[in-house]
N, C-alpha and C positions, 0 to 999 in steps of 0.2 A: 236760526238761519243767519248765514253770513252773506252780506252783500259787499262785493268788491267793486269799488268805484275807481276806475282808472282816469287819470287826468290827461287830457290831450295836450301835448307840448308843441308849441310853434317856436321854431328856432330861427332867429335872424342873426346873420354873421356879416355885418358890414366890414369893409376893408379900407385901409388907408386913412383918408381924411373925412371927417363928418363936418363939413363946412356947408355953405349954401347948397352946392351941387350934391354933395354926399347926403346932407340932411333931407333934401327933397327926394332923393332916391330911396332913402330909408322910409320916409313918410309914405311914399307911393307903395312900397312893399307892404307896410303895415295896413294901409287903406285897402289893399287887395285881399286881405284876409277877412273872411266872413266870421265874425266873432261868435263864439258859442259859450254859454255860461260855463264857468269852471275851467276854461282853457288856461294854460300857463304860457305866457309869451316870454321867451328868453331872448335877450339881446346880448350876444357874446361879443365883447369888445376886444378880444385878444389881438386882432389884427388892425385895430384902430390906434394910430399914433398921434392924432391931432383932432381936437374938437373945438369949435368956436360957438358963439351964441346961436347961430343958425342951427347947429347940431343939437344944442340944448333944447331949442324950441321943438325940434322933431321928437326928441325923447319925451318931453313933457306932453306934447300932443298925443303921442302913443300911449303914455300912461293914462291920460284922461280918457281916451277912447276905450282902453282896456277896462278900466274901472267902471265906466258907464255901461259896459256890456256884461259885467259880472266876471270879467277875466282878471288875471293877476299878471303884472309885468315885472320882471326882475332883470337885473344886469349881472353879468359875470365877466371874469377875466379883464377887469378894468386896469388899463396900463397907467403908470404913474402920472404922465402928463394929463391924461383925461381925468384921473381921480382928483388931481389938483384943481381942475376947473369945477368939478362937482363940489369939492369942499369949499372953494372960494365963493360959490354961489349958494352954498348950504343945501344944494340938491342931494347931497349924500345922505341927508336925513329924510328926504322925501322918497327916494328910490330904495328898494331892497337890493343890496349889493352882495353878491357871493364871490368868494375867492375863485372858484372854478365851477365848471359845468357839472362835474361829479358831485360837488357839494349840494347843488340844487337837486340832483337826482336822489340823494340820501334823504333830504327833507321831504321831497314830494312823495317818495315811496312810503315814508312813515305817516304822512298826513293824508294820503289818498285812500287808506283803508278805513272803512267804517263798519262797525259791528251793529247790526240791526236785529233787535230781537225781542 
């Protein structure tokens, strides 16, 4: 018997700046999600051109909330200026960072199939 387990993907697409205001908005969006075990939370940073420490706090809080709920949080499409902040704070080693959203789909599709038998 084959059991196919599909992972539910929650996509966040912040835009512009993730500073105090943008970080609070992202945190509110993430807090509005009812976490379910095995959800994949994707934060697509393609349209984010600036992030400060307030933005980092919202990302770390989101990661903590996701992990506590049995979810997985990943980042994709990280722009150079934001990647630099993640690297300087060594958070690039804490977050799973993918080059593109399509890269995430390839990994999820491979890992979301289970053979039970």
